[in-house]
PLY file of the C-alpha trace (Angstrom):
ply
format ascii 1.0
element vertex 103
property float x
property float y
property float z
element edge 102
property int vertex1
property int vertex2
end_header
-6.31 15.81 12.09
-4.04 12.90 11.98
-4.14 9.52 12.90
-1.54 7.84 15.04
-1.76 4.00 15.24
-0.43 3.12 18.56
0.22 0.23 20.76
0.48 -2.22 17.00
1.09 -6.04 17.71
1.81 -8.62 15.38
0.85 -11.96 15.78
2.04 -15.05 13.65
-1.55 -17.08 12.71
-0.58 -19.38 10.19
1.53 -19.60 6.78
0.57 -20.59 3.48
2.25 -22.89 1.17
5.45 -21.64 -1.65
2.42 -21.26 -4.59
0.47 -19.36 -2.55
2.83 -16.75 -1.84
3.74 -16.12 -5.65
-0.50 -15.71 -6.43
-0.34 -13.29 -4.23
3.57 -11.50 -4.81
2.38 -11.58 -8.63
-1.23 -9.43 -7.38
0.71 -7.22 -5.20
2.98 -6.39 -7.65
1.08 -5.80 -10.38
-1.08 -3.52 -7.88
1.78 -1.53 -7.33
2.81 -0.59 -10.42
-0.60 -0.08 -11.56
-0.56 2.46 -8.76
3.28 3.99 -9.84
1.99 3.99 -13.52
-1.69 5.91 -12.26
0.50 8.65 -10.70
1.64 9.42 -14.08
-1.03 8.78 -16.59
-3.18 11.34 -17.79
-6.60 11.44 -18.56
-5.66 12.77 -21.84
-5.28 9.27 -23.16
-8.85 7.93 -22.70
-8.43 4.29 -23.47
-5.17 3.76 -22.34
-6.72 5.96 -18.85
-9.54 3.14 -18.90
-7.75 0.43 -19.19
-5.39 1.48 -15.94
-8.62 2.29 -14.19
-10.19 -1.69 -15.12
-7.40 -3.06 -14.55
-6.96 -1.37 -10.98
-10.38 -2.60 -10.27
-9.30 -5.86 -11.40
-6.12 -6.47 -9.63
-7.37 -5.52 -6.20
-10.56 -7.76 -6.72
-8.45 -10.62 -7.24
-6.22 -9.23 -4.42
-9.16 -9.35 -2.00
-10.14 -12.60 -3.23
-7.15 -13.95 -2.32
-7.27 -12.88 1.10
-10.85 -13.95 1.38
-10.21 -17.63 -0.24
-6.62 -18.05 2.83
-9.01 -16.89 5.54
-11.51 -19.38 4.35
-9.15 -22.46 3.82
-6.89 -21.71 7.28
-9.28 -20.46 9.37
-7.28 -17.35 10.65
-8.35 -15.07 13.52
-8.99 -11.73 12.65
-10.11 -9.00 14.64
-11.86 -5.48 14.66
-9.66 -2.85 12.93
-7.19 -5.60 12.39
-5.12 -6.41 8.88
-3.14 -9.23 8.23
0.64 -9.47 6.61
2.21 -11.40 4.72
6.00 -12.43 5.11
7.24 -13.24 1.65
10.09 -15.07 2.88
8.57 -16.96 5.06
5.07 -17.51 3.99
3.77 -16.62 7.21
0.84 -14.52 7.52
0.43 -12.08 10.45
-2.47 -10.56 12.48
-1.47 -6.90 12.86
-3.87 -5.02 15.80
-3.47 -1.91 17.22
-5.61 1.76 18.53
-5.72 4.29 16.46
-5.32 7.45 18.31
-6.33 10.81 16.74
-4.13 13.86 17.30
0 1
1 2
2 3
3 4
4 5
5 6
6 7
7 8
8 9
9 10
10 11
11 12
12 13
13 14
14 15
15 16
16 17
17 18
18 19
19 20
20 21
21 22
22 23
23 24
24 25
25 26
26 27
27 28
28 29
29 30
30 31
31 32
32 33
33 34
34 35
35 36
36 37
37 38
38 39
39 40
40 41
41 42
42 43
43 44
44 45
45 46
46 47
47 48
48 49
49 50
50 51
51 52
52 53
53 54
54 55
55 56
56 57
57 58
58 59
59 60
60 61
61 62
62 63
63 64
64 65
65 66
66 67
67 68
68 69
69 70
70 71
71 72
72 73
73 74
74 75
75 76
76 77
77 78
78 79
79 80
80 81
81 82
82 83
83 84
84 85
85 86
86 87
87 88
88 89
89 90
90 91
91 92
92 93
93 94
94 95
95 96
96 97
97 98
98 99
99 100
100 101
101 102
């Protein structure tokens, strides 16, 4: 069984400052880099593997913390099963919602 998102809606609900955007952009790039490294790193090098796992956890916490802080600061609209996205070019925040169809 797979899940397919249908009726996806995207609505601009706010904007952050360029400085705030740069903060989440750095975390986004770090998280993506760590995820790519995780694909090629094996547990054979225990010390490096543990550092990667720790860094991934810390980066994920900071990433979620940014969204939590900004949502509180700007009182962003939210929705059940929705998520926020940032447009790195415009600093706009969108609420993305949709219904999942299981097929």
